[in-house]
KOLGU-4560 file (N, C-alpha, C; in nm, 3 decimals, padded with zeros to 5 digits):
<recs>
<n_xx: 04.172 n_yy: -00.289 n_zz: -07.333 ca_xx: 04.149 ca_yy: -00.214 ca_zz: -07.211 c_xx: 04.118 c_yy: -00.068 c_zz: -07.241 mol: A seq: 1 type: MET>
<n_xx: 04.185 n_yy: -00.012 n_zz: -07.343 ca_xx: 04.163 ca_yy: 00.128 ca_zz: -07.378 c_xx: 04.019 c_yy: 00.149 c_zz: -07.427 mol: A seq: 2 type: LYS>
<n_xx: 03.967 n_yy: 00.050 n_zz: -07.499 ca_xx: 03.831 ca_yy: 00.059 ca_zz: -07.551 c_xx: 03.730 c_yy: 00.063 c_zz: -07.436 mol: A seq: 3 type: GLN>
<n_xx: 03.756 n_yy: -00.012 n_zz: -07.330 ca_xx: 03.668 ca_yy: -00.014 ca_zz: -07.212 c_xx: 03.667 c_yy: 00.124 c_zz: -07.145 mol: A seq: 4 type: HIS>
<n_xx: 03.781 n_yy: 00.189 n_zz: -07.137 ca_xx: 03.792 ca_yy: 00.322 ca_zz: -07.078 c_xx: 03.716 c_yy: 00.426 c_zz: -07.160 mol: A seq: 5 type: GLY>
<n_xx: 03.724 n_yy: 00.414 n_zz: -07.293 ca_xx: 03.651 ca_yy: 00.506 ca_zz: -07.379 c_xx: 03.500 c_yy: 00.489 c_zz: -07.362 mol: A seq: 6 type: ASN>
<n_xx: 03.457 n_yy: 00.366 n_zz: -07.347 ca_xx: 03.314 ca_yy: 00.340 ca_zz: -07.330 c_xx: 03.265 c_yy: 00.399 c_zz: -07.198 mol: A seq: 7 type: ARG>
<n_xx: 03.345 n_yy: 00.381 n_zz: -07.092 ca_xx: 03.308 ca_yy: 00.438 ca_zz: -06.963 c_xx: 03.302 c_yy: 00.591 c_zz: -06.969 mol: A seq: 8 type: LEU>
<n_xx: 03.397 n_yy: 00.649 n_zz: -07.037 ca_xx: 03.400 ca_yy: 00.795 ca_zz: -07.053 c_xx: 03.276 c_yy: 00.842 c_zz: -07.129 mol: A seq: 9 type: ARG>
<n_xx: 03.241 n_yy: 00.769 n_zz: -07.235 ca_xx: 03.123 ca_yy: 00.804 ca_zz: -07.314 c_xx: 02.996 c_yy: 00.793 c_zz: -07.229 mol: A seq: 10 type: ARG>
<n_xx: 02.986 n_yy: 00.688 n_zz: -07.148 ca_xx: 02.870 ca_yy: 00.671 ca_zz: -07.061 c_xx: 02.862 c_yy: 00.783 c_zz: -06.957 mol: A seq: 11 type: LEU>
<n_xx: 02.975 n_yy: 00.821 n_zz: -06.904 ca_xx: 02.977 ca_yy: 00.928 ca_zz: -06.805 c_xx: 02.931 c_yy: 01.059 c_zz: -06.867 mol: A seq: 12 type: ALA>
<n_xx: 02.975 n_yy: 01.087 n_zz: -06.988 ca_xx: 02.933 ca_yy: 01.210 ca_zz: -07.057 c_xx: 02.784 c_yy: 01.206 c_zz: -07.088 mol: A seq: 13 type: ILE>
<n_xx: 02.734 n_yy: 01.091 n_zz: -07.131 ca_xx: 02.590 ca_yy: 01.078 ca_zz: -07.158 c_xx: 02.508 c_yy: 01.099 c_zz: -07.031 mol: A seq: 14 type: GLN>
<n_xx: 02.554 n_yy: 01.042 n_zz: -06.921 ca_xx: 02.483 ca_yy: 01.062 ca_zz: -06.793 c_xx: 02.485 c_yy: 01.208 c_zz: -06.751 mol: A seq: 15 type: ARG>
<n_xx: 02.598 n_yy: 01.273 n_zz: -06.771 ca_xx: 02.611 ca_yy: 01.414 ca_zz: -06.733 c_xx: 02.511 c_yy: 01.498 c_zz: -06.810 mol: A seq: 16 type: PHE>
<n_xx: 02.500 n_yy: 01.478 n_zz: -06.940 ca_xx: 02.411 ca_yy: 01.560 ca_zz: -07.022 c_xx: 02.264 c_yy: 01.524 c_zz: -07.001 mol: A seq: 17 type: TRP>
<n_xx: 02.234 n_yy: 01.403 n_zz: -06.960 ca_xx: 02.094 ca_yy: 01.365 ca_zz: -06.940 c_xx: 02.047 c_yy: 01.391 c_zz: -06.797 mol: A seq: 18 type: SER>
<n_xx: 02.137 n_yy: 01.424 n_zz: -06.705 ca_xx: 02.101 ca_yy: 01.451 ca_zz: -06.566 c_xx: 02.032 c_yy: 01.586 c_zz: -06.557 mol: A seq: 19 type: ASP>
<n_xx: 01.911 n_yy: 01.589 n_zz: -06.502 ca_xx: 01.839 ca_yy: 01.716 ca_zz: -06.490 c_xx: 01.792 c_yy: 01.742 c_zz: -06.348 mol: A seq: 20 type: ASN>
<n_xx: 01.861 n_yy: 01.687 n_zz: -06.250 ca_xx: 01.822 ca_yy: 01.706 ca_zz: -06.111 c_xx: 01.834 c_yy: 01.852 c_zz: -06.068 mol: A seq: 21 type: GLN>
<n_xx: 01.931 n_yy: 01.924 n_zz: -06.112 ca_xx: 01.950 ca_yy: 02.062 ca_zz: -06.071 c_xx: 01.866 c_yy: 02.161 c_zz: -06.149 mol: A seq: 22 type: GLY>
<n_xx: 01.790 n_yy: 02.114 n_zz: -06.245 ca_xx: 01.711 ca_yy: 02.203 ca_zz: -06.330 c_xx: 01.608 c_yy: 02.280 c_zz: -06.249 mol: A seq: 23 type: GLN>
<n_xx: 01.537 n_yy: 02.215 n_zz: -06.158 ca_xx: 01.435 ca_yy: 02.283 ca_zz: -06.078 c_xx: 01.497 c_yy: 02.393 c_zz: -05.993 mol: A seq: 24 type: ASP>
<n_xx: 01.610 n_yy: 02.365 n_zz: -05.933 ca_xx: 01.677 ca_yy: 02.465 ca_zz: -05.851 c_xx: 01.713 c_yy: 02.588 c_zz: -05.933 mol: A seq: 25 type: LEU>
<n_xx: 01.762 n_yy: 02.567 n_zz: -06.052 ca_xx: 01.798 ca_yy: 02.680 ca_zz: -06.138 c_xx: 01.673 c_yy: 02.760 c_zz: -06.176 mol: A seq: 26 type: ILE>
<n_xx: 01.563 n_yy: 02.691 n_zz: -06.205 ca_xx: 01.439 ca_yy: 02.760 ca_zz: -06.240 c_xx: 01.389 c_yy: 02.843 c_zz: -06.123 mol: A seq: 27 type: GLU>
<n_xx: 01.394 n_yy: 02.789 n_zz: -06.002 ca_xx: 01.352 ca_yy: 02.866 ca_zz: -05.884 c_xx: 01.443 c_yy: 02.986 c_zz: -05.862 mol: A seq: 28 type: TYR>
<n_xx: 01.571 n_yy: 02.969 n_zz: -05.882 ca_xx: 01.664 ca_yy: 03.080 ca_zz: -05.866 c_xx: 01.636 c_yy: 03.190 c_zz: -05.968 mol: A seq: 29 type: ALA>
<n_xx: 01.609 n_yy: 03.153 n_zz: -06.091 ca_xx: 01.575 ca_yy: 03.252 ca_zz: -06.193 c_xx: 01.445 c_yy: 03.324 c_zz: -06.159 mol: A seq: 30 type: LEU>
<n_xx: 01.346 n_yy: 03.251 n_zz: -06.111 ca_xx: 01.219 ca_yy: 03.313 ca_zz: -06.072 c_xx: 01.239 c_yy: 03.410 c_zz: -05.956 mol: A seq: 31 type: ALA>
<n_xx: 01.318 n_yy: 03.370 n_zz: -05.857 ca_xx: 01.345 ca_yy: 03.458 ca_zz: -05.743 c_xx: 01.420 c_yy: 03.583 c_zz: -05.789 mol: A seq: 32 type: ALA>
<n_xx: 01.512 n_yy: 03.567 n_zz: -05.881 ca_xx: 01.584 ca_yy: 03.683 ca_zz: -05.935 c_xx: 01.492 c_yy: 03.778 c_zz: -06.008 mol: A seq: 33 type: GLY>
<n_xx: 01.398 n_yy: 03.724 n_zz: -06.082 ca_xx: 01.301 ca_yy: 03.807 ca_zz: -06.154 c_xx: 01.214 c_yy: 03.884 c_zz: -06.056 mol: A seq: 34 type: LEU>
<n_xx: 01.169 n_yy: 03.819 n_zz: -05.950 ca_xx: 01.089 ca_yy: 03.886 ca_zz: -05.848 c_xx: 01.170 c_yy: 03.997 c_zz: -05.782 mol: A seq: 35 type: VAL>
<n_xx: 01.296 n_yy: 03.971 n_zz: -05.754 ca_xx: 01.381 ca_yy: 04.072 ca_zz: -05.691 c_xx: 01.400 c_yy: 04.193 c_zz: -05.782 mol: A seq: 36 type: ALA>
<n_xx: 01.421 n_yy: 04.169 n_zz: -05.909 ca_xx: 01.437 ca_yy: 04.280 ca_zz: -06.004 c_xx: 01.308 c_yy: 04.361 c_zz: -06.013 mol: A seq: 37 type: VAL>
<n_xx: 01.195 n_yy: 04.294 n_zz: -06.018 ca_xx: 01.067 ca_yy: 04.364 ca_zz: -06.024 c_xx: 01.043 c_yy: 04.446 c_zz: -05.897 mol: A seq: 38 type: ALA>
<n_xx: 01.080 n_yy: 04.391 n_zz: -05.782 ca_xx: 01.063 ca_yy: 04.464 ca_zz: -05.656 c_xx: 01.149 c_yy: 04.589 c_zz: -05.652 mol: A seq: 39 type: ALA>
<n_xx: 01.274 n_yy: 04.577 n_zz: -05.696 ca_xx: 01.363 ca_yy: 04.693 ca_zz: -05.699 c_xx: 01.311 c_yy: 04.798 c_zz: -05.797 mol: A seq: 40 type: VAL>
<n_xx: 01.257 n_yy: 04.754 n_zz: -05.909 ca_xx: 01.204 ca_yy: 04.848 ca_zz: -06.008 c_xx: 01.081 c_yy: 04.920 c_zz: -05.955 mol: A seq: 41 type: ALA>
<n_xx: 01.003 n_yy: 04.855 n_zz: -05.869 ca_xx: 00.880 ca_yy: 04.915 ca_zz: -05.816 c_xx: 00.906 c_yy: 05.004 c_zz: -05.695 mol: A seq: 42 type: ALA>
<n_xx: 01.022 n_yy: 04.997 n_zz: -05.635 ca_xx: 01.049 ca_yy: 05.073 ca_zz: -05.512 c_xx: 01.031 c_yy: 05.224 c_zz: -05.526 mol: A seq: 43 type: MET>
<n_xx: 01.082 n_yy: 05.289 n_zz: -05.629 ca_xx: 01.063 ca_yy: 05.434 ca_zz: -05.637 c_xx: 00.915 c_yy: 05.475 c_zz: -05.641 mol: A seq: 44 type: PRO>
<n_xx: 00.834 n_yy: 05.401 n_zz: -05.712 ca_xx: 00.691 ca_yy: 05.431 ca_zz: -05.720 c_xx: 00.626 c_yy: 05.410 c_zz: -05.584 mol: A seq: 45 type: VAL>
<n_xx: 00.658 n_yy: 05.299 n_zz: -05.519 ca_xx: 00.600 ca_yy: 05.271 ca_zz: -05.388 c_xx: 00.646 c_yy: 05.372 c_zz: -05.284 mol: A seq: 46 type: LEU>
<n_xx: 00.771 n_yy: 05.413 n_zz: -05.291 ca_xx: 00.824 ca_yy: 05.511 ca_zz: -05.195 c_xx: 00.748 c_yy: 05.642 c_zz: -05.207 mol: A seq: 47 type: THR>
<n_xx: 00.724 n_yy: 05.687 n_zz: -05.329 ca_xx: 00.651 ca_yy: 05.812 ca_zz: -05.351 c_xx: 00.508 c_yy: 05.799 c_zz: -05.299 mol: A seq: 48 type: THR>
<n_xx: 00.443 n_yy: 05.689 n_zz: -05.326 ca_xx: 00.305 ca_yy: 05.668 ca_zz: -05.283 c_xx: 00.296 c_yy: 05.663 c_zz: -05.131 mol: A seq: 49 type: THR>
<n_xx: 00.385 n_yy: 05.591 n_zz: -05.067 ca_xx: 00.384 ca_yy: 05.579 ca_zz: -04.921 c_xx: 00.413 c_yy: 05.714 c_zz: -04.857 mol: A seq: 50 type: ILE>
<n_xx: 00.506 n_yy: 05.789 n_zz: -04.913 ca_xx: 00.538 ca_yy: 05.922 ca_zz: -04.861 c_xx: 00.416 c_yy: 06.013 c_zz: -04.870 mol: A seq: 51 type: ASP>
<n_xx: 00.344 n_yy: 06.005 n_zz: -04.981 ca_xx: 00.224 ca_yy: 06.087 ca_zz: -04.999 c_xx: 00.117 c_yy: 06.049 c_zz: -04.895 mol: A seq: 52 type: HIS>
<n_xx: 00.098 n_yy: 05.921 n_zz: -04.870 ca_xx: -00.003 ca_yy: 05.875 ca_zz: -04.773 c_xx: 00.033 c_yy: 05.924 c_zz: -04.633 mol: A seq: 53 type: VAL>
<n_xx: 00.160 n_yy: 05.909 n_zz: -04.594 ca_xx: 00.200 ca_yy: 05.953 ca_zz: -04.460 c_xx: 00.193 c_yy: 06.105 c_zz: -04.446 mol: A seq: 54 type: PHE>
<n_xx: 00.220 n_yy: 06.178 n_zz: -04.551 ca_xx: 00.206 ca_yy: 06.324 ca_zz: -04.547 c_xx: 00.060 c_yy: 06.363 c_zz: -04.525 mol: A seq: 55 type: SER>
<n_xx: -00.030 n_yy: 06.296 n_zz: -04.592 ca_xx: -00.172 ca_yy: 06.325 ca_zz: -04.573 c_xx: -00.217 c_yy: 06.291 c_zz: -04.432 mol: A seq: 56 type: ARG>
<n_xx: -00.168 n_yy: 06.179 n_zz: -04.379 ca_xx: -00.204 ca_yy: 06.140 ca_zz: -04.242 c_xx: -00.151 c_yy: 06.244 c_zz: -04.144 mol: A seq: 57 type: ILE>
<n_xx: -00.027 n_yy: 06.289 n_zz: -04.164 ca_xx: 00.030 ca_yy: 06.390 ca_zz: -04.076 c_xx: -00.050 c_yy: 06.519 c_zz: -04.081 mol: A seq: 58 type: ALA>
<n_xx: -00.095 n_yy: 06.558 n_zz: -04.198 ca_xx: -00.176 ca_yy: 06.680 ca_zz: -04.212 c_xx: -00.308 c_yy: 06.665 c_zz: -04.138 mol: A seq: 59 type: THR>
<n_xx: -00.371 n_yy: 06.550 n_zz: -04.150 ca_xx: -00.499 ca_yy: 06.525 ca_zz: -04.081 c_xx: -00.480 c_yy: 06.527 c_zz: -03.931 mol: A seq: 60 type: ILE>
<n_xx: -00.372 n_yy: 06.465 n_zz: -03.883 ca_xx: -00.347 ca_yy: 06.462 ca_zz: -03.737 c_xx: -00.316 c_yy: 06.602 c_zz: -03.686 mol: A seq: 61 type: VAL>
<n_xx: -00.238 n_yy: 06.679 n_zz: -03.760 ca_xx: -00.206 ca_yy: 06.815 ca_zz: -03.716 c_xx: -00.330 c_yy: 06.904 c_zz: -03.713 mol: A seq: 62 type: GLN>
<n_xx: -00.418 n_yy: 06.887 n_zz: -03.811 ca_xx: -00.540 ca_yy: 06.968 ca_zz: -03.811 c_xx: -00.635 c_yy: 06.926 c_zz: -03.699 mol: A seq: 63 type: SER>
<n_xx: -00.633 n_yy: 06.799 n_zz: -03.661 ca_xx: -00.718 ca_yy: 06.752 ca_zz: -03.551 c_xx: -00.665 c_yy: 06.800 c_zz: -03.418 mol: A seq: 64 type: ALA>
<n_xx: -00.534 n_yy: 06.813 n_zz: -03.403 ca_xx: -00.473 ca_yy: 06.856 ca_zz: -03.278 c_xx: -00.490 c_yy: 07.007 c_zz: -03.261 mol: A seq: 65 type: VAL>
<n_xx: -00.483 n_yy: 07.083 n_zz: -03.368 ca_xx: -00.490 ca_yy: 07.229 ca_zz: -03.358 c_xx: -00.626 c_yy: 07.280 c_zz: -03.328 mol: A seq: 66 type: SER>
</recs>
């Protein structure tokens, strides 16, 4: 009977290591994390650029109104 239990345990361990159903989910999570890190890294550059564009627009509008 003990030998049967060991065999079942071995089969369960083999199934556990060969199961790859969650692999896609992990890959998508890693890709999303990479995109998030890249977005956060790009924010200071984008903020400066957007600020510059809005400043130029404000200058143009003020000169048109005056």
